[in-house]
N, C-alpha and C positions, 0 to 999 in steps of 0.2 A: 452255289444255292440255287436249287430247283423251285422254281416258279411256276405255279398252275392259277390258272385264271378261270374261273368256270360262269358262263354267263348262261342264263335260262330264261324261258318267259313264263316261268311257273313261279306263282306267289307263296312264300315258304314262310312260316313262322319261325320263331327265334331258336326254338329248342330244334327243329329240322335244321337249320342253317348250322349250328355249333356241331350237331352231329355229323353231318355232311362233310365239312370241313376238315373236321379232326381226322374222319375215315379216309378222305383223300390225302391228306398230308402223310399217314400211315403207310397207305399204299405206294406213294411216289418214294418217301425213304427206304422202305422196305425193297421195293423191285429196282431201284437205283443204287443201293447199297451206300447211302448217303446219310449222316445222322439227320434226326429229324429237328435239331436246332437250327437247321440251316434252311429247311423247306418253308416255303412262305405259301399260302393258299388265300385268293382272294375271290368271294362269291357276288355273282351280282345278280340277285333274282329279280323278278317284275320286268324282264326287259322287254321291249316291242321287238318282236321277232318273226320271221318268216322262214319255213323252209318248204320246198317242192309246192308252192303257192297255198301253204295251209300255216295255220299259227297252232296247230296241235303241239301237245308238250314236245319242246327240242332243246337242245344244249349246244353251245361252242365252247371248246376247252382249249387252252392254248398252254402248253407245258415247253417252259424253257428250262436249259440245265448245261453247266459246264460240262463237257465230256457225256453226251447223251449217246450211250452205246446203241447202235441199229440194232443189234440182237434182242434187246428187251423191249423194243417199242412194241411189237405187235401184243407181248405179253402186257405190257401197260396199257395199249389199246382195249384190249378185253376187259381189263380190270376196271377200268376207270368207266366204259360203256356199262359194264355190269353194275357198277357203284350207281350210276345215273338211273338205271332200270330199276334197282331195288331201293334206292331213296326218294325217288321222284317220279317212278311212273313214266320214265321217258324210255321210250323203244329204242333198243341199239341203235337201228337203222336211222334215227332220227336225233344221232349225237357225232357231231364231227371235231375232231380232235386237231389240231397244229403242233406238230413238234417241233421244236428248234434247238439244236446244237450251239450255245453261245461260246464264243471264244473268250478264254480268261482274259485277255486283255481290255475287253468291251463289257466286263460285268464288275461293277464297282462294288465295292462293301467297305464299312469302317474306315472310310478316308482314303480308301485306295483301290486297287483292283486285286482279282485274283491271278 
């Protein structure tokens, strides 16, 4: 189950939030080759954040997934940074992404693990 958390210091109205998480979910599912019905996206706007000594628009993303293949990480990074730039006007160099490959036995769902 891919899990994407997006934190930003930008205040976003509901329609922007819904559009962003839907686009993010589709990107993650498509690039990881996983069904979108397993993808979870959480958006936390209006966070108090600072990067490089300034509170200019920024984002921190965490993407965790079982079997996160290294060859797709570069494309995912580019796609997600581009999404932040297009949807939130956050420059690509103001978005950090943490990628984590989660072991199956450490990921719970539906009363069990994968």
